N, C-alpha and C positions, 0 to 999 in steps of 0.2 A: 504494500500500500504506500503510494507516494504522498507525502505530506508537505513538501517544501519545493519551491521553484525559484528560479532566477529568470526574469523576463528581460530580453533584449529590448530596451525601451528608448526609442528615439524621440518620442513626443509627438509622433504622427498618428493619423487615424488608425492604421493597422496595429501598431504596437500598443496603442491605448486600448483597443478592443481586446487584444491578447492579454493585457494586464487585467482588465476587468474579468475576463474568463478565468485567469489564474486565481484571482482573489475570490472568485465564486467556488473554486475547487479545492484550494490548498490552504493549510493552516498558517503557513509562513511564506511570504513572498518578498523577494528583494528585486531590485532593478539595476540595470547596468547600461551605460551609454559610452560612446567613444567620440573624442574630439580628434578628427583626422584632417583638419584643415578644410572642411567642407565649406563651400560658398554659402550654403543655407545654414550658417552657424546659429542663426536665430532659433533653430529647433532646440538647441541646448538650453535656451531660456524658456522656450515654450514648455518643454518637458517638466520643468520645475513648477510651472503654473498648473499643469495637468495634475501632478502629484498633490499639490496643495488643494486643488478643487476636489479631487477624489476623496481626500481625507475629510474635507469639510462637508461634502454633500452625501457621502455614503457611509453612514455610521457603522454598517455591518461589515464594511471592508477595512475601515481605518485601523482596527487593532491588528490586522493581518499584514499590513504593509510595513515592511522592515526597511533596512538600510538601502540607500541609493548610492551607486558607485559610478564615478566618471573617470575613465581611463584616457590618458594622453596617448594617442596613436598617430602622432605627427609624421612618423616615418611612412605611413601609408600615403599621405599627401605628397611626400617627397618623391616617391617612386611612381606616382600616378600622373598621367597627362590626360586628364579628362575634364569635361565641362563642369563636374561637381567639385573639382579641386583647382581649376584654373578659370580665369575670367575670359572664357571663349564661348561662342555661340553653341547652343545645343543643335546637333545635327545627327543624321544617320551615317554610320561608317560603312566601308566596303564589306565588313564582316557580317552586316545585317543587324548589328547591334547599335543602339544609340551611343553617342560618346559620353553619356551619363554613366555608363558601365565602368565601375572601379574594379579592375581585376583583383581578385583575392580578398575583397572587402569582407564578404560574409564568412569566408573561411577563417580569416583572422579574428573576426568578431566571435565566432563560435569557439575557436581555440582558447581565446583569452577568457571568454565567459565560462568555459569548462574549467579552466585553471582556477578562476575565482570561486566557482561553485564547489570545486574539490576542497579548497581551503575553508569555505564557509559551511560545508556540510549540506549543500543544497542538491536535491536529487534530480530535478527536471529543468531543462533549459527550454524556454518558450520563445519562439521567434515568429514574426509575422510574414515570413516569405510565402509566396504562392506562385503557381504557374498557370493561372487562369487569366485574370486581368493583370498582366504584367508586361514589362518591356522586353522580355526575352532573356534576361540575365541568367546565365548558366548556373550561377551559385545560388539561385532561388529554387531550382528544380528539386523535385522529390528525390530523385536518384542521388543528387549531390548531398542532400541532408542525411539520407540513410547511410551513405558512405562516411560522412563526417561522424555520425553517431557511433558507427563501428570503430573508426580510427581513434576517436577520443576515448572510447571505453577501453579499447585495447591498450592505447598508449599511456593511460593513467591508471589502468588496472582498477577501474571503477565503472559500474554499469550505469551509464548516463542514458536518460531518455530525452530526445529532442522532440518537443511537441510543436506541431505546425498547424494550429487550428484553422488557418485561412488557406491552406494549400489548394484545396479543390473547390473553393467558392469564389464568386466574383465580387466586385466592389459593392454592388447593390445588396448582396447577401451579407457582406461585412457590416453595412449599416443596419441590416435587419438583426444580425447577431448582437450588435451593440444594444439595440432596442430591447431585445429579449433578455439581456443581462441586466440592464439598468434603466429601462424605460426611456421616456422622453428626456429625462434629466441627463442621462448619459449621452444621448444623441446631441442635446444642446451643448453639453460640455465639449464634445468632440468638435462640433461646428465652431465654437467660440475660441477654444484654447489650444487645440492641436495644430501642428504645422506640417504641411506636406510639400509646399511649393519649393522647387529646386532653386529658384532665384531669390528665395528668402523674403518674398513680398508679404509684409504684414500691414499694408496700406489698403489694398483693395478688398473689401468685404463682399463676399458672394453668399448665396443661399447656403452653400455647402461649407463655407468658412473663408479664411483669408488666403489669397494667392493671386498670381498673375493671370491664371485662367488659360494659359497658353502652353506651358511646359508639359511634358508627358505626365508628370505626377498630378498636376492640377486637372488635366483632361480626364485621367482615369477616375479621380475622386469626384469630379463634377458629373460625369456620366453615371456613375454608380448612385450618386445622391438623387439624380433626376429619376432614375428607375425606381429607387426606393420610395421617393416622395409620391410618384404617380400611383404606386400600388397601395398607398396608405391614405 
């Protein structure tokens, strides 16, 4: 029986939904994020606001929410030449992937999260990756996550479970999942306080939250919210 979890928590829609799910399932939940020189560094501020709001709005979850961890991963920004770590326009590459893809990002995130979970005695790693409504990143695919679970468990001689609640659902279903977990209060929190936009836009307020409305992350979030809203 698993009783504790570490949520990879960026402060976006997906990781906030995953955090809510973890808080509804586990007795002890901690969070981890990474500063890797991302252009949308505003997410590191947004995540603190989300944690604060969850503690204040959801009394049933507040006692379960434990320590938050922020790790310096500047080396990832140093070795990456992408539109998430450089001031360049977002575009598709010849590989078929957008230049927002940061090679090795999720692999490093999971490795460091597992190392922290090992030290903190946490049993489950929870991450919001999916391969339905996504940009094609290979390190978000189910095969990659299963391989990482095996490698980390063998390499640390500890049986880790990597939980991916969003792997097979689209963005509309992610909004629905949030609503099922925390009602309209959680949906409103996600709209107002989470951050998804790759350009770090916290000026333009849309029905689905803040963002430029044009980058791939905003487009996915907006389309999902529209489908969710039309069905409710």
